[in-house]
N, C-alpha and C positions, 0 to 999 in steps of 0.2 A: 502493498499497499504505500509506503513512505518512499519507495524508488519509482512508482508512478506519480507521485504528486513530485516529485523533484523533474522527470521528467516534464510533466505538464507545464509546471513553473518557470522551470529554464526554457523552454520552447518559446512561452507567451514573453519571456524578460529578453530572450535573443530576437525574437520576433520585433520589440519595441526596440531594441538598438539596433536592428538592421532597417527597420523604417526610417529612425531618427536619420541615419547616415543616408539613406536613400533620397528623403526629403532634403537633406543638408546640400548634397550635391545635385540634385535637379535645382534648387535656388540658384547654386553657384553656376551651371552650365546655362540655366534660362539667362541668366543676368552677362554671360559672356556672347549670347548670342549659338548656344550650341547645345540643344536640348539633348538631353541623354548621352550627353559626348563621354562623362565618366564610365557609366558600365560599359558603354560600346566598346572603350578602349582596353578595361581591364577583361573584359570578356574576349577580346579580339586575340591579346595576349594568352589567356588560360585555355581558351576553348582552339583556337586556331594557331597559335605561335607567332602571331604576328610579332616583327621586330620593328615596324616603323610607321610610324602615326600617319604618313601617305597612305597606308594600305587599308586603315580603321574606316570601315563604313557603319554609321549608326543603322542598326536593321532590328527587327523585332527579335529574330532567332538569337542574335547574339545578344543583346539586352537582356532577353529574358533566362536564356541559357547561364550569362552571368549572375542574375537576379536569384535563381537555383542555388547555386553556388554560396554566394554572400549571405543568405537566409542561413543556408545550412550551417556554415561556418558561424554564424552568430548565435545558431541554435545550440552547437555545441558549447560556445563561450559561456552562454546562459545558463547550461547545465552545471557549468563547473562553480558558477558564481552563485547559484542557489544552493549546492553543494555546500561551499564554505558559508553562505549566510545560513544555513541549516545548520552548520557547526557553532557560527559564531553566537547562536543563542545560549550554547552553555559555556563557550570561551570567546568573550568578544574580540580578544587579540586576534582572531581570525579573520578580524576585519583589515589588519594590515596586508594578508596575504590576497586581498581583490585590490589593494593600491600596487602591490607588486604586479600582481597579474593585468594590469592597465599598462603598468609599464613595459612589461615584456611583451604585450601583444603591439604596442606601439614598435617596439624593436622589431619583432617577428614581420609586422607588416611590412616597414622598410627594406629588411635585410632580404624577404621576398621579392620585393618589389627589384633589388639591387642584384638580386642574383637571376632570377629569371626574367626580368623584362626592365633595364635599365633604361631603355628609354622612356619609360612610363614616368622616372623621375622628373622629367624635364614638364611632361604632361600634366602632373597634379603637384601643385605646390604643397610642399611639406607643410605649410603652417593650415592649409584647407584640410590635408587627412586630419592633422594635429587635432584641431578643435572639431571635427566630424566626430573622431572617436572620442573627444573629451565630451561632447553632445550626449552621444551613445551611452557612455558611463554611467553620466547624471540623470538621463533618464531612465535608465534601467533600475540605477541606486533610489530614485525617490517611488517608482513602482514598488521596490522592495519592500523599502522603509515604511511607507506609507500604509502596505498591506500585512506589515508583520509585527503587532503588539509586542511579541513575546521577544523579539529583537530589539527592540525599542528600551522595553523594562529590560533587557538583561546587559544592555550598553548604558543606560541611566546608574544603573548601581553596580556597575564594575569599577572597582578601583584600580584606574588608570595610574601606574608608578613606574 
């Protein structure tokens, strides 16, 4: 029962993060006059091995294909975060692990870009990725915090020393 709850909550939390990032980049792409460019670039690199921005085409298949990968990745992240939050009810110092996961997630994303698709580092401004991930972490954390009174009480009563 607890595993199912972690799975369901994790997928919900992951979906919240994925949608937050998708909206952020959609807004940026529209502001720059290139709607859906970011998922098209990432999808082209991941799904088709494109190595040059000139080869990127914004198409439904590429954007939808990348969106599936994006949602699944955030779903896994959401399950990890929910597992740690569940542990933090009895040991609030586990919340530090969430901060570390955020830092590692940032490093992992930029590292994968540098290894798999170096040309994307020029197409995606580092600050936009960092802000998008920070927004996702904030919305995910807000959802978990507001929906978990046991966690709130554990944090309030924990003697952080």
